[in-house]
C-alpha distance (Angstrom), angle and dihedral (degrees) to the residues before:
residue distance angle dihedral
M1 . . .
G2 3.79 . .
E3 3.78 120.4 .
R4 3.81 94.7 -118.1
L5 3.77 92.5 48.7
E6 3.79 89.8 48.8
V7 3.81 90.5 53.8
L8 3.82 91.3 48.8
L9 3.79 90.1 49.4
R10 3.81 89.9 59.4
I11 3.81 90.7 68.6
P12 3.83 96.5 67.0
L13 3.80 90.3 34.9
S14 3.80 88.7 58.1
L15 3.81 88.0 64.1
V16 3.81 91.4 53.4
Y17 3.80 92.1 47.0
G18 3.81 90.6 45.0
I19 3.80 91.8 55.6
I20 3.80 92.4 47.2
L21 3.81 92.8 47.7
G22 3.81 92.1 44.3
V23 3.79 95.1 53.8
W24 3.80 93.3 40.0
G25 3.82 90.0 46.8
L26 3.79 91.1 54.3
V27 3.81 90.9 52.9
V28 3.82 90.6 46.2
S29 3.82 90.7 51.2
I30 3.79 90.5 55.6
A31 3.81 91.0 44.7
V32 3.82 91.6 51.3
V33 3.82 91.7 54.2
F34 3.81 90.5 48.0
H35 3.81 89.9 46.1
W36 3.81 91.2 52.2
F37 3.81 91.5 54.8
Y38 3.81 90.3 44.3
A39 3.80 91.0 53.8
L40 3.79 92.0 43.3
I41 3.80 94.2 52.7
L42 3.82 101.6 35.6
G43 3.81 99.0 30.1
R44 3.82 95.0 -129.4
R45 3.77 138.8 77.8
H46 3.78 125.4 -103.8
E47 3.80 107.7 -118.8
G48 3.82 95.7 -150.4
I49 3.80 95.2 52.3
A50 3.81 91.4 44.9
K51 3.82 91.2 52.9
F52 3.81 91.5 44.9
T53 3.80 93.0 54.3
N54 3.81 91.0 43.0
K55 3.80 90.1 53.1
Y56 3.81 89.5 51.8
L57 3.80 91.4 51.5
S58 3.81 91.1 47.1
Y59 3.80 90.7 51.2
A60 3.80 92.1 47.3
Y61 3.81 88.0 52.3
E62 3.82 91.6 50.9
V63 3.81 91.9 49.2
R64 3.79 92.6 46.7
T65 3.81 93.3 51.1
Y66 3.82 90.2 48.4
L67 3.80 95.2 48.2
D68 3.82 92.5 44.3
L69 3.84 89.5 56.5
V70 3.80 93.7 -114.6
V71 3.82 95.0 123.0
N72 3.80 133.3 18.5
K73 3.81 97.7 -148.2
R74 3.78 108.9 107.6
P75 3.81 116.5 -130.7
W76 3.79 124.1 -127.6
P77 3.13 132.2 -46.3
I78 3.83 93.2 31.9
G79 3.81 94.3 34.9
E80 3.78 125.2 67.2
E81 3.80 101.1 -110.4
E82 3.76 129.3 69.2
V83 3.78 122.6 -124.7
K84 3.80 113.5 -69.0
E85 3.77 129.8 -171.5
L86 3.78 111.5 -106.2
R87 3.79 97.4 -171.6
P88 3.79 112.4 19.3
T89 3.76 116.6 -148.4
D90 3.79 116.4 -114.0
I91 3.76 107.5 -123.5
P92 3.81 114.1 -176.9
K93 3.80 114.5 -135.8
R94 3.79 117.2 -128.3
């Protein structure tokens, strides 16, 4: 695919990525509030929620770098690979 056509293709793809990030962001917002109460009551973080929010932030970073023309590798679901964590959160084991 030509470079100019690839850049033009990013405009409609931004709508797809915006919908995915919007819905996922809403779920993450609810999870963060729940996670705050969980940490407040039990005094520790929930590993699953922490990884879930970290995966969202990693995906948002991948989408942002693609849409800002920093990289040419398309993020999931258009690209080949699924979402991977770029910077895993350190969660101490108790």
